[in-house]
C-alpha positions as CSV (number, residue, x, y, z in Angstrom):
1,M,-24.3,6.5,-86.0
2,F,-27.8,8.6,-84.8
3,T,-29.3,11.7,-86.9
4,N,-28.8,13.9,-83.4
5,W,-25.2,12.9,-83.3
6,A,-24.4,13.4,-87.1
7,S,-26.3,16.8,-86.3
8,H,-24.1,17.9,-83.7
9,H,-21.1,16.8,-85.5
10,A,-22.1,18.7,-88.5
11,S,-22.9,21.9,-86.3
12,V,-19.2,21.6,-85.1
13,L,-17.5,21.2,-88.5
14,S,-19.7,24.4,-89.5
15,A,-18.5,26.5,-86.8
16,N,-15.0,25.5,-87.4
17,L,-15.1,26.0,-91.1
18,N,-15.1,29.8,-90.6
19,K,-12.2,29.9,-88.1
20,S,-8.5,30.6,-89.4
21,K,-7.0,27.0,-90.8
22,S,-3.7,27.9,-89.4
23,D,-4.8,28.8,-85.9
24,S,-6.8,25.7,-84.0
25,T,-6.8,27.0,-80.9
26,H,-10.4,28.8,-81.4
27,W,-11.8,25.6,-82.9
28,R,-14.8,24.2,-81.5
29,P,-13.9,21.4,-79.9
30,L,-15.7,17.8,-80.7
31,V,-16.4,16.4,-77.3
32,E,-17.9,13.0,-76.6
33,R,-21.4,13.7,-75.4
34,N,-24.1,11.3,-73.6
35,I,-26.1,10.7,-76.6
36,P,-29.8,9.9,-76.4
37,R,-31.2,6.6,-78.2
38,L,-34.6,6.9,-79.1
39,T,-37.0,4.6,-80.5
40,F,-40.5,5.9,-81.4
41,I,-42.7,3.1,-80.7
42,E,-45.8,3.1,-78.6
43,P,-44.8,3.8,-75.9
44,E,-41.5,5.6,-76.7
45,L,-38.2,4.1,-75.5
46,A,-35.2,6.0,-74.4
47,S,-32.1,5.6,-73.3
48,V,-28.8,7.1,-72.2
49,G,-25.3,5.8,-70.8
50,L,-23.9,2.2,-69.7
51,T,-26.6,-0.7,-70.1
52,E,-27.2,-2.5,-66.8
53,E,-24.8,-5.1,-68.1
54,E,-22.0,-2.9,-69.1
55,A,-22.4,-1.3,-66.0
56,R,-21.6,-4.8,-64.0
57,N,-18.7,-5.4,-66.3
58,L,-17.2,-2.5,-65.3
59,Y,-18.5,-2.2,-61.7
60,G,-19.6,-5.4,-60.4
61,D,-21.4,-5.8,-57.0
62,E,-21.1,-2.0,-56.9
63,V,-23.8,-1.4,-59.3
64,V,-27.3,0.0,-57.9
65,V,-30.6,-0.5,-60.2
66,Y,-33.8,0.9,-59.5
67,K,-36.9,0.9,-61.4
68,F,-39.8,3.1,-61.2
69,R,-43.0,2.6,-62.5
70,N,-45.3,5.3,-64.4
71,K,-48.2,3.8,-62.9
72,W,-47.5,5.3,-59.9
73,L,-47.8,9.1,-61.2
74,G,-50.7,11.1,-60.9
75,K,-50.3,12.3,-64.6
76,S,-50.4,8.6,-65.5
77,M,-53.8,8.7,-63.9
78,I,-55.0,11.5,-65.5
79,V,-53.7,10.8,-69.0
80,N,-55.4,7.1,-68.4
81,D,-51.8,5.4,-69.6
82,W,-50.6,3.2,-66.9
83,N,-47.5,1.6,-69.3
84,G,-43.9,2.4,-68.4
85,V,-41.0,1.9,-66.3
86,L,-38.0,4.2,-65.7
87,K,-34.6,2.5,-64.7
88,G,-31.8,4.1,-63.2
89,I,-28.3,2.7,-63.2
90,G,-25.6,4.2,-60.5
91,R,-22.6,2.8,-58.1
92,K,-22.6,2.5,-54.4
93,G,-20.7,5.2,-52.8
94,S,-20.8,7.3,-56.0
95,N,-23.7,10.0,-57.1
96,E,-22.9,9.6,-60.7
97,I,-25.5,8.7,-63.0
98,L,-24.2,6.0,-64.7
99,G,-27.1,5.4,-67.2
100,A,-30.9,5.4,-67.4
101,H,-33.4,3.4,-69.6
102,L,-37.0,4.9,-70.0
103,W,-40.2,3.1,-71.1
104,G,-43.2,5.1,-71.4
105,V,-45.2,8.2,-72.6
106,K,-43.2,10.8,-73.7
107,T,-39.7,9.6,-72.6
108,G,-38.1,10.8,-75.6
109,S,-38.5,14.2,-73.8
110,L,-38.2,13.0,-70.2
111,I,-34.6,11.7,-71.2
112,Q,-33.2,15.2,-71.7
113,T,-33.3,16.0,-67.8
114,L,-30.8,13.4,-67.3
115,I,-28.7,14.2,-70.2
116,L,-28.7,17.7,-69.2
117,A,-27.4,16.6,-65.9
118,M,-24.9,13.9,-67.2
119,D,-23.6,16.7,-69.6
120,N,-22.9,18.9,-66.8
121,G,-21.5,16.5,-63.9
122,L,-24.4,16.3,-62.1
123,G,-25.8,13.2,-60.2
124,W,-28.8,11.7,-58.7
125,K,-28.8,14.0,-55.5
126,E,-28.8,17.1,-57.8
127,V,-31.7,15.8,-60.0
128,S,-33.9,14.7,-56.7
129,D,-32.9,18.4,-55.3
130,M,-34.9,20.2,-58.5
131,I,-38.3,21.5,-57.9
132,Y,-40.9,19.8,-60.6
133,G,-44.4,20.9,-61.3
134,H,-47.2,18.7,-60.7
135,P,-48.8,17.0,-62.1
136,V,-46.2,16.2,-64.8
137,L,-44.6,12.9,-66.3
138,V,-41.4,14.2,-65.4
139,E,-42.1,13.9,-61.6
140,G,-41.0,10.3,-62.5
141,I,-37.6,11.3,-63.2
142,L,-37.8,13.0,-59.7
143,S,-39.2,9.9,-58.0
144,L,-36.6,7.8,-59.6
145,S,-33.8,10.1,-58.7
146,L,-34.7,10.3,-55.4
147,N,-34.6,6.3,-55.2
148,M,-31.0,6.1,-56.7
149,K,-29.9,9.1,-54.4
150,N,-30.8,6.4,-51.2
151,L,-29.5,3.4,-52.7
152,T,-26.1,4.8,-53.7
153,Q,-25.3,6.3,-50.5
154,L,-25.7,3.1,-48.5
């Protein structure tokens, strides 16, 4: 398993060790989470949720996929790094973020915006409604979510 997931398990266990063994009502539950999958190559890979293949196996033709290229970002021009693709996976008629797969500069950090949204039941619309700084790499998440919101509402 991933170090981040194991660390989360350890923090839950540690919190529960200090609680009453006979009264589990106050124990901190181990809740299934949206775990980032990170690969620190150059440029970085980051993903969360379902892959496109997994989504299509579950939802068939309802699956919507959009790819945003980092080269369209102002910040990519500033840092002179044109590599990168942000891929969103959703479902027609649903706001739910099924999955996201990012390749590019700092994507290990960028994926956290989508994980925060997924962990709190927020979808493409809410992510696209946020106000983003400019010029920053996370604007790619804004562009991805705007397009996913439009595609899933069809």
